[in-house]
C-alpha positions in Angstrom: -16.0 -0.4 -10.7 -12.7 -0.6 -8.8 -9.4 -1.3 -10.1 -5.8 -0.6 -9.2 -3.1 0.7 -11.6 0.4 -0.4 -10.4 3.1 1.4 -12.1 6.2 -0.5 -11.7 9.4 -2.2 -12.9 9.4 -6.0 -13.7 12.2 -7.1 -11.4 11.4 -4.6 -8.5 10.6 -6.9 -5.2 8.2 -4.2 -3.9 6.3 -4.1 -7.2 6.0 -7.9 -7.2 4.9 -8.1 -3.7 2.2 -5.4 -4.4 0.8 -7.3 -7.3 0.8 -10.5 -5.1 -1.2 -8.8 -2.3 -3.7 -7.6 -4.7 -3.9 -11.0 -6.4 -4.2 -12.8 -3.1 -7.0 -10.2 -2.1 -8.8 -10.8 -5.3 -8.6 -7.3 -6.4 -8.5 -6.5 -10.0 -5.3 -4.6 -11.0 -3.4 -3.6 -14.2 0.4 -3.9 -14.0 2.0 -0.9 -16.2 5.6 -1.9 -17.0 7.8 1.2 -17.0 10.9 -0.9 -17.7 11.8 0.5 -21.0 11.3 4.2 -20.7 13.4 6.1 -18.1 11.6 9.2 -19.3 8.2 7.7 -18.7 9.2 6.6 -15.2 10.4 10.1 -14.4 7.0 11.6 -15.8 4.9 9.2 -13.7 7.0 9.9 -10.5 6.5 13.7 -11.2 2.8 13.3 -12.1 2.1 11.5 -8.7 4.7 13.2 -6.7 6.1 9.9 -5.6 9.8 9.2 -5.7 9.8 5.3 -6.0 8.1 2.5 -7.4 5.4 0.9 -7.4 3.2 3.9 -7.8 -0.3 2.5 -7.1 -3.5 4.3 -8.0 -7.0 3.3 -7.1 -9.6 3.9 -9.8 -13.1 3.9 -9.2 -16.2 5.3 -11.5 -16.0 8.3 -9.4 -12.2 9.2 -9.1 -8.5 8.3 -9.2 -6.8 8.2 -5.8 -3.0 7.9 -5.2 -2.6 5.0 -2.8 1.3 5.4 -2.7 3.7 2.5 -2.8 3.8 -1.1 -1.5 3.8 0.1 2.3 0.7 2.3 1.8 -1.1 -0.7 0.0 -0.4 -3.0 3.0 -1.9 -0.4 5.3 -4.8 0.1 3.3 -5.8 -3.6 2.7 
């Protein structure tokens, strides 16, 4: 199993581009919309020690790995 979690904001260009890149690559992903909770956005940024959105996490049966943001996803794919 391999899926990506994309923590993002619905009208964020980088978040939309990340989703498009994953979709074009036929990679399964889940978009986690953080639009309506500034507190949750802050908690996610603190948890992953990442300052901007999207925050992309690769999940496999063995582990969860922080990919980073859109730029890091581009370098990875």
